[in-house]
N, C-alpha and C positions, 0 to 999 in steps of 0.2 A: 862722115860728119853730117850732123843735123843741118838741114837747109834753113837758112834765115829768110824770114819774110820781108826783111827790110830792103826794098828795091826802090830804085828811082821812080818818081812819079806817084808813089802811094800816099804822099802827104802834100797835096797841092795846096796853095794858099788861096785865101778869099773864098768865093763861092764854090770853086772847085774843091776846096778842102771839105766842105759839107757834103757835096755830092759824092765824094769818094767813099763815104760811109753809108750812103743811101741807095746805091745802085744795086738793084736786083737781089735775089736770094743768094746768088752765087758769091757776090762780094761779101754779104753778111755772114755767110757760112765760114769765111776765112777767119772771122773774129767771133766765135760763138758766144763767149762770155765777157771778154775784156777788150773793148774796142780800142783801148790805148795800150795794149800789152806790148807793142813793138817799141815803146818809148824807152825801154831800158837801154843803156849804152851797150854797144857791141863789145866793149872791152871788159864788161863785167864777167864774162865767161869765155873760156877758150873755144867754146862751141860756135861762137858767132864769127862770121866773116867780116873783114874790115869794110865799112861802107865807102862808096865812091864819093868823089867831091860833089857830083851832081845831086846825089841823094842827101848829102849833108846840107847843101844849100837850099833844098826844097822845104826844110822844116823852119817854121816861123819861130825864132828864138824868144819872142815876147809871150808866146803861149806854149810853154813846155807841157806836154801831156802828162797828167798825173799817173803814177803807177797804179796798177790794179790792186796791189796789196804790198805789204812790206817786203822789199827785195830780200832774197835769201842771202846768207853769208857766203863768202868765197869758198868754193869747193863743196857747197851744199847741193841738194837735189836740184834738178833743172827747173827753170822758172817758167812763167806762163807763156814765154815765147814759143814753146813747143806746140805742136798741133793739138796735144791733149794736156790742158793745164793741170798742174798738180797742186793740191791744197797744201798750204804751209802747215806741216805737222807740229813744229815746236811751239808756235805761238798759242795755238788753241789749248793744249794741255795746261800751259801756265795760267791761262785765264780761268779754265775750269777748276784748277786747284785752289784758286782764291775764293771761289764761290762758297764752298762749305764753311770755310773759316769766317767769311763775312756773315753767313747765315747764323753760325753759332754765336758770333758777337752780337748780332741783332737780337737773338733769343735771350742772351744773358742780360742785355740792356732792358729788354721788355720785362723780364722776370723781376729785375731790380725795381723797375718802376711800379709794377703791380704790387710787389711786397711792401714798398714804401707807402703806396696809396692805401693798402689794406690797413697798415698800422695806423695811419692818420685817421682813416674812417672809423676804426675801432675806438680811438681816443675820443673822437667827436661824438660818436653815437652813445658811448657810455658816459659821456660828460665828465671824463676824468683825464688827467694829464700826468705824464711822468716827469718828475722834477729831480734833477741830479743836484741835490743840495746836502752837503755834509754827510754823504753816504746814506741819507735818509731815503725812505722808500716812496712808494706811489702816493700821489695826492688823491684823497678821497673826496675832496671838495669839488663840486661842479666848476667847470672853467669859468662860467659867467659870474660865479660868486667867490672865485678864488681870492684869498687874502683878506676876506671879510669875516668879522665875528659871526654875523648871521649865517654865512655859508658854512663855517665850521660847526656852529651849533646845530644846524639842520642836518648835516651829514653824520655827526658823531653822537648826538643825543640819544638815538635809538639803541646805542651800545652801552649806555650808562643806566644803572639800576639803583633802586633804593633798597637797602637791607635793614630789616628789623630783626633784632636778636633778643630773645627772651632767656633770662637766667635767674638764679636765686636772688641776684642783686637788683633785678628789675628788667626794664626793657630799654634797649639802646637803638639808635638809628644812625646808620652810616650809608655809604655808597659803595658801588662796585663797578667793574668794567667787564663786559662779556668778551672773552678772548677766543672761544671756539663755538662752532655751530651746535655742538652737543650740549652746550649750557655751562661750560666752565667759566667761573667768574673770579677775578682777582680782587682782593680787598686788603684792608689792614687787619693784622692779627688782633689789635685791641678792639676792633668792631665786633668780632665773633667769639673772642676767647671766653670760655666757660659757658657758652650758649647751649641751652637744652632744646631750643627750637629756633629755626631761622626761616623767615619769610622774605621773599624777593618780589618786588613790584617792578614790572617792566615799564618802559616809557609809554606803552599803550594802556596802562592802568591795570593790566591783568596780573594776578599774584600767583606765585608758585612756592612750594616748599623746597628748601635746599638743604644739603648736608655738607659737613666739612670734609674735604678730601685730605688736606694737609695744612699744617701751620708752621711758621718759622718766626718765633718771637724775637730772635736776635736781629732779624731784618724787619720786624713788624709787618710781616706779610702772611696772608692766608689765601688758600684756594678752596672755593666752595663750588658745588655743582647742583644745577636744578634737577629735581626729580620729575620725570615725565616732561622733559623739556619740549616745548613746541618747535615745529619746523619754522624755518624762515627767520631765525634770530639774526640780528645785525651784529656782525663781529667787528670789533675795533681793530685798527691797524696799529701795531706796535712799532714805534719809530726807533731812533738811535740817539740816546741821550748824550753820547760822546760828541755829537756834532752841535750840541746846544751852545749858544754864546750869550754872554751878558748883553742885554738889550733886545733879544729876540722877543717878538710878540707871542703871547700865549693866551689860551682860553681855559678856564676851569669850569667843569660841570659836575654837579652833585646835588645832594638833598640837605642843605643846611637847615637845621631846626625842623626837619621833616617837610621842607618845601621842595618837592620833587622836581628835578630837571632845572634847577637854578643855574643860570649862566653868568659868569663874570669874566673879565678880561684884564690883562695887564702885560707886564714884561718879566723876563727873567732878570732879577736884580743882583744875583750872586750865584756862585757855583761852589760846590764842595763844602757846604756848611756842616759842621759837626752838631748834630741834633740828638739829644738823649730823651728817650720816651720810656714809659713804664711797660714792663712785661707782666705785671701782676694781673691775674684774671679779674679779680673783683674790682680793682681800680680801673682796669680797662673798660669794664662795663660802666662804671660811674662817669668816666670821661665822656661817654656818648649818650647818657640818659636823655631821653626826649622830654622836655618840659619839667621844670622844677629841678631839684638837686643842684649839683654844682654847675652843670651845663658848660663845663670848661674842658680845656684840653691841656692837662699838665705835661710840661716837657721842660727840659733843662738845656740852656745854651750859654756858653761862655762862663761856666761856673755859677750861673744864677738859675734859680727855678722860677718857672712862670706858670700861672694858673694853678697854683697849689703844689702840694707835695707829690713828687713823682714816685715815691715809695722806695723800698729797699732793693727792688729788682728792676733793673733798667737795661736798655740797650742803646747803643750809639751807632749812627750811620751817617754817611755823607749825603747831604740833601741839596736839591735845587731850591734856591730861594726865589720867591715871586711876590710881586705886589698885587697880584690878582686877589680879590677879596675872598677869603676863606673863613668859614664859621663852623661851629660844631654841627656835625652831620655831613660835612664835606669829606671826612675821613674815608679813604678807600676810593674816592672819585678820581677823575682824570684831569691831568694837566696836559694840554694839547697844543701842538704847534699849528701854524696857520695853513699847513697842508692837510690838517686833520689827523695827524699821527700822534699817538699817545707817547709823550716823552717822560711822564712821571705819574706816580700815584700819590695824591695829596694825603698828608698824614699828620700835620701839626700846624698850629698858628701861634702867633705871639699875642698875648694880652696881659695887661698888668696883673700882678699876682693878687692885688687887693680888689680886683674888679668883682662886682657882684654878678649874679646870674643875669640880671636884667640889663646890666651895663656892659657885660663882656661882649666883645665882638672884634671883627677884623680891623687892624690898624695898618694893613698893607705889608705885613710880614708873615708870609706863609711858606711852608716847606713841603717838598714832595720827594718821595723815594725815586731816584732815577730809574727809568724803564729798563736800562741795561742790567741793573741789579735784579729786577724782577725776572727778566728773561733768563738770566743765569741761574735763578733759583727754581724755575718751573719744574724741572725734573725731580728735584728734591721734594717739592710740594706734592707732586703727583704720586710720589712714593710714600706719602704720609707726612712729610715734613721732618725737620730736624728735631721737633719736640716729641715725636712719636717713640 
């Protein structure tokens, strides 16, 4: 049986208690690492002899010596009361096992923080913000000018162009929206129908020749493309017209009466208006003649014709109604939400049928082709359109 070191007189009280642990090298060698190792109760293991009454009375009960480490469970390896202390194997592996898990958790948290910080920094550096509004896309308006007409105009105007179309009927002026960096531009069919030559003026004043890619007279849409398009074109962001609500603020940009880059604002005043416009090429040109002529925008609504005869060939579509001021020359231009997303292509306006060229103008009833209609028709237009 292993000899116990717990003998009478080894735990004297008072000053003698301190000297018992400071006497010479021989006494210290008896307790090489754990000076209080003998404090374990003798009953914790069958290896220990029962202490005598004198040894029990020599221990000060007010100062129980702390254990050198967590006592082993019953029947486990011998404790530090042996002459050669044994390190507790079970506790250390459990602590070490938690280390990698804690490290992985810390790494994951750090990665999430870096990722979030990167996204925030990107938004701030680019001056743009992501808005989750009616499934509509990214805001192209700088954060500092978000929700302002000036901010929308500054961000989107570079994407809006003026279109001059020449045909046998004369010259007409309309507007268009750049939708790709390669120079694709969406506009109204009645702006370019029958044109023998098309000139496009960018917001910076430079002009380029364009050709018709495809037309769809049933939707009053046309796709044209710049020849030798320059690099660095500002492309418009197409929104989601399904999320538009009555009362939403909007901005219209176009070239009414040849006044390039004109900006007006208002609200969406109604949805799904049935608007009928002419598909006749010659009449389409007359609708948009710049200076002189009718200078009007013939269309039909609610069984009545406005701005003159729409002709025998017409098409009807569901339109967004706006009170943003529209005038001849706005055709093919953009109707824009306050995030800078294009939600419609302006196509018609109301004016009294007996109005003369000089008195015709916007009375706060304009109509735009919903941008979802445009997006659904792009593949057809790129393939030459439904009129090919």
